[in-house]
C-alpha positions in Angstrom: 0.0 0.0 0.0 1.3 3.5 -1.0 1.5 5.8 2.0 2.3 9.5 2.3 5.8 8.8 3.6 6.6 6.5 0.7 5.3 8.9 -1.9 7.2 11.8 -0.3 10.4 9.8 -0.5 9.7 8.8 -4.2 9.0 12.4 -5.2 12.2 13.7 -3.6 14.2 10.9 -5.3 12.7 11.8 -8.7 13.3 15.5 -8.2 16.9 14.8 -7.2 17.5 12.7 -10.3 16.0 15.4 -12.6 17.9 18.2 -11.0 21.2 16.2 -11.3 20.6 15.2 -14.9 19.7 18.6 -16.2 22.2 20.5 -13.9 19.5 22.8 -12.5 20.9 24.7 -9.5 18.9 24.7 -6.3 20.1 28.2 -5.4 21.2 30.9 -7.8 21.7 34.6 -7.9 20.7 37.0 -10.7 24.0 37.9 -12.4 24.7 40.8 -14.6 24.7 40.3 -18.4 26.2 42.6 -21.0 24.5 42.3 -24.4 26.7 43.1 -27.4 24.2 44.9 -29.7 24.4 43.9 -33.4 24.9 46.7 -35.9 25.1 46.5 -39.6 27.8 49.1 -40.1 31.3 50.0 -39.0 31.7 50.2 -35.2 32.5 53.6 -33.6 36.0 52.5 -32.5 37.3 56.0 -32.1 34.0 58.0 -31.6 32.9 58.2 -28.0 29.8 60.2 -28.8 28.5 58.1 -31.7 24.7 57.5 -31.6 25.4 53.8 -32.1 26.5 53.5 -28.5 22.9 54.4 -27.4 21.7 51.2 -29.0 23.5 49.2 -26.4 22.2 48.9 -22.9 24.7 50.4 -20.3 25.4 47.9 -17.5 26.8 49.1 -14.2 29.4 46.6 -13.0 30.4 46.9 -9.3 34.1 46.9 -8.3 35.9 46.3 -5.1 39.4 46.5 -3.8 41.7 43.6 -4.6 42.6 42.0 -1.3 43.4 38.5 -2.3 47.1 38.7 -3.1 49.9 41.2 -2.4 50.3 44.0 -3.2 46.7 44.6 -2.1 44.5 47.7 -2.3 43.2 48.5 1.1 40.6 51.1 -0.1 39.1 51.3 -3.5 38.5 54.7 -5.1 36.6 53.5 -8.2 33.4 51.7 -7.1 31.9 50.8 -10.5 32.2 51.1 -14.3 29.5 51.5 -16.9 29.9 49.2 -19.9 28.3 49.0 -23.3 29.1 46.6 -26.1 28.6 46.5 -29.9 29.4 44.0 -32.6 29.1 43.6 -36.3 29.9 40.8 -38.6 33.7 41.0 -38.0 34.4 43.1 -34.9 33.5 43.6 -31.3 33.8 46.9 -29.3 33.3 48.0 -25.7 32.7 51.4 -24.2 33.8 51.6 -20.5 33.2 54.7 -18.4 34.0 55.5 -14.8 34.4 58.5 -12.5 37.9 59.8 -11.8 38.5 63.2 -10.3 42.1 63.5 -11.7 43.7 62.7 -15.1 46.8 60.7 -14.5 48.4 59.9 -17.9 52.2 60.2 -17.2 54.6 57.7 -15.8 57.9 59.5 -16.6 58.7 60.2 -12.9 59.1 57.3 -10.5 56.5 58.9 -8.1 53.8 59.0 -10.8 51.2 56.2 -11.6 48.8 56.0 -14.4 45.0 55.6 -14.8 44.2 52.4 -16.5 41.4 49.9 -17.2 41.5 46.2 -18.3 39.1 43.6 -19.6 39.7 39.9 -18.9 38.3 36.8 -20.7 38.7 33.1 -19.9 40.4 31.2 -22.7 38.5 28.0 -22.0 35.1 27.0 -20.8 34.4 27.6 -17.1 35.5 30.5 -14.9 39.0 30.5 -13.5 39.9 32.8 -10.6 38.8 36.3 -11.6 42.2 37.8 -10.6 44.6 36.9 -13.3 43.3 33.3 -13.8 45.0 30.3 -12.4 47.2 27.4 -13.3 45.5 25.5 -16.1 43.0 28.3 -16.4 44.5 31.0 -18.6 42.9 34.4 -19.3 43.2 37.0 -22.0 43.7 40.5 -20.7 43.2 43.8 -22.7 45.0 46.5 -20.7 44.4 50.2 -21.7 46.9 52.6 -20.3 46.3 56.4 -20.0 50.0 57.2 -20.5 50.1 55.1 -23.7 47.1 57.0 -25.0 49.0 60.3 -24.2 52.1 59.0 -25.9 50.2 58.5 -29.2 49.4 62.2 -29.3 52.9 63.3 -28.2 55.4 61.0 -26.6 56.5 62.0 -23.1 59.9 61.8 -21.6 62.1 63.6 -19.0 62.5 66.6 -21.2 58.7 66.9 -21.4 58.4 67.4 -17.7 61.7 69.2 -17.2 62.2 71.3 -20.4 65.2 73.2 -18.9 67.1 70.0 -18.0 70.7 69.6 -19.3 73.0 66.6 -19.8 76.5 66.6 -21.1 75.9 63.9 -23.6 74.1 60.6 -24.4 76.7 57.9 -24.9 76.6 55.9 -28.1 74.4 58.3 -30.0 75.2 60.5 -33.0 77.0 63.6 -31.9 74.7 65.8 -33.8 71.7 64.6 -31.8 73.1 66.3 -28.6 70.9 66.4 -25.6 67.7 65.6 -27.6 68.9 62.2 -28.6 66.1 59.6 -29.0 66.1 55.8 -29.8 66.6 56.4 -33.5 69.8 58.3 -32.8 71.7 55.4 -31.3 74.4 54.1 -33.5 74.2 50.7 -32.0 70.7 49.6 -31.0 72.1 46.9 -28.7 72.6 49.7 -26.2 68.8 49.8 -25.9 68.2 46.3 -24.7 64.6 46.7 -23.8 63.8 48.0 -27.2 65.8 45.2 -28.9 64.0 42.6 -26.8 60.7 43.8 -28.1 59.5 45.2 -24.8 56.4 47.2 -25.6 57.1 49.6 -22.7 60.4 50.7 -24.5 58.7 51.2 -27.9 59.4 54.6 -29.5 56.0 54.5 -31.4 52.7 53.2 -30.1 50.3 51.7 -32.5 47.6 51.3 -29.7 47.1 52.3 -26.1 46.0 48.8 -25.4 48.3 45.9 -24.5 47.1 42.4 -25.2 48.3 39.9 -22.6 47.8 36.4 -21.2 48.0 35.2 -17.6 47.6 31.9 -15.8 47.8 33.1 -12.1 49.7 35.7 -10.1 53.1 36.5 -11.5 52.5 35.0 -14.9 51.3 38.1 -16.8 52.9 38.0 -20.3 52.5 40.2 -23.3 51.5 38.4 -26.6 54.1 38.8 -29.4 53.8 41.8 -31.8 51.4 40.0 -34.1 49.2 39.4 -31.2 48.9 43.1 -30.3 45.7 43.4 -32.2 43.4 45.3 -29.7 42.7 48.9 -30.6 41.7 51.5 -28.1 40.8 55.1 -27.6 40.2 57.1 -24.4 39.4 60.5 -23.2 39.2 62.2 -19.8 36.7 65.1 -19.4 34.9 66.6 -16.5 36.0 64.0 -14.0 35.2 60.9 -16.1 37.2 58.5 -18.3 35.6 57.1 -21.4 37.6 54.3 -23.0 36.8 52.2 -26.1 38.2 48.7 -26.7 37.9 47.1 -30.1 39.2 43.9 -31.9 38.3 41.5 -34.6 36.0 38.7 -33.5 38.5 36.1 -34.5 42.3 35.7 -33.9 44.9 33.3 -35.3 47.4 34.2 -32.6 48.2 31.4 -30.1 47.0 32.3 -26.7 44.5 34.7 -27.9 40.7 34.5 -27.6 38.1 34.1 -30.4 34.5 35.2 -30.2 31.4 33.9 -32.1 28.0 35.6 -32.5 25.2 34.0 -30.5 27.5 32.6 -27.8 28.0 33.7 -24.1 31.3 34.5 -22.6 32.6 35.6 -19.2 34.3 39.0 -18.7 35.8 40.8 -15.7 37.0 44.3 -15.3 39.8 46.1 -13.4 40.5 49.8 -12.9 43.6 51.6 -11.6 43.5 55.1 -10.1 46.9 56.7 -10.5 46.2 59.4 -8.0 45.7 56.8 -5.4 49.2 55.3 -6.3 47.4 52.1 -7.7 49.6 49.8 -9.8 50.0 46.1 -10.4 47.8 44.2 -8.0 46.6 47.3 -6.3 43.4 47.9 -8.2 39.6 47.7 -8.2 38.2 44.5 -9.7 34.9 42.9 -10.5 33.6 39.4 -10.4 32.9 37.5 -13.6 30.1 39.0 -15.7 28.2 37.4 -18.5 28.9 38.7 -22.0 26.2 37.7 -24.6 27.0 38.2 -28.2 23.7 38.6 -30.1 23.0 37.1 -33.5 22.3 39.4 -36.5 18.6 40.3 -36.8 17.2 39.1 -40.1 14.3 40.6 -41.9 11.0 38.6 -41.6 11.2 37.4 -45.2 14.7 36.0 -44.6 13.6 33.9 -41.6 13.8 30.2 -42.4 10.7 28.1 -42.0 12.4 26.1 -39.3 13.1 29.2 -37.2 10.2 28.8 -34.8 10.9 25.2 -33.8 14.6 25.9 -33.3 13.9 28.5 -30.6 12.7 25.7 -28.3 16.1 24.1 -28.7 17.9 27.1 -27.1 19.4 26.5 -23.6 17.2 29.2 -22.1 13.9 27.7 -23.4 15.0 24.2 -22.4 15.6 25.4 -18.9 12.1 26.9 -18.8 10.6 23.7 -20.0 12.4 21.7 -17.4 11.3 24.1 -14.6 7.7 23.9 -15.8 7.9 20.1 -15.9 9.2 20.0 -12.3 6.4 22.3 -11.1 3.8 20.0 -12.7 5.4 17.0 -11.1 5.3 18.6 -7.7 1.7 19.7 -8.2 0.6 16.2 -9.2 2.5 14.7 -6.3 0.9 17.2 -3.9 -2.6 16.3 -5.2 -2.0 12.5 -4.8 -0.3 13.2 -1.4 -3.5 14.8 -0.1 -5.6 11.8 -1.0 -3.4 9.2 0.5 -3.9 7.8 4.1 -1.3 8.8 6.7 
């Protein structure tokens, strides 16, 4: 004879099996999602005020001080960033904005630190540690630097900050160059080891204010080779606010780089450095992982295939809804039977 106790145990067992098979979490929080809006024209990769940015929904991403690994940031100055994303058939772009009372775009003096912002993407499925990834969980990092942005307009050096400085000579340079000698004036480039080694910090000319890097845990941050420096950027500071654009092709053939596909979801995290607060390296404000959803192109009604309607039910979102509805019906039926059974 079926009793209430036996039916209760059976219902719990069935629900446990269904939840396990379909990986339905018992408890979940509503996460943030950045939707990359599809546009059928060139992206505004250097236009902060383009009307196209208004097509994308701005998402406010909270930040907190990095207190996991030394050097830590005890107090965060930047509490959040606002993010919009656009895509077309070949490229992806982000507009990141945050409040900053001072413009810090010079690192010539040792006591100065830059303003900066970075985007981070896991290179494989799953979510590694949100601060620089972990062993076996590499991350791609796009790092925009305010001083690099300033260098593109006019490269800064000691003579920029101290125009009346004087030196007797720069060894190993052409005599005619005098005290204004630059990297191009060195007769033997081996005396510029950082430049010869391909260190982007020593580069005399900057093609982009964004450095494309890869990391797999603390202390592993590595710049991709020159062919992997494929992320473009543009930033401006005005009235106490930074606005920075990141843009890159959806696909990349460079080893260690990430590739994006329309219609798929990715994870992205953000970090901001406030130079006025002496922030650098691990001293920064960071976010947790945020969902980035790349939308598919919107087709005209006449272009929709006849199988479009049935295929919608095969999407992960709709399948999850169907599973939840089914579970609710099972629980309701079990409750009805339960009420009619003897104790």
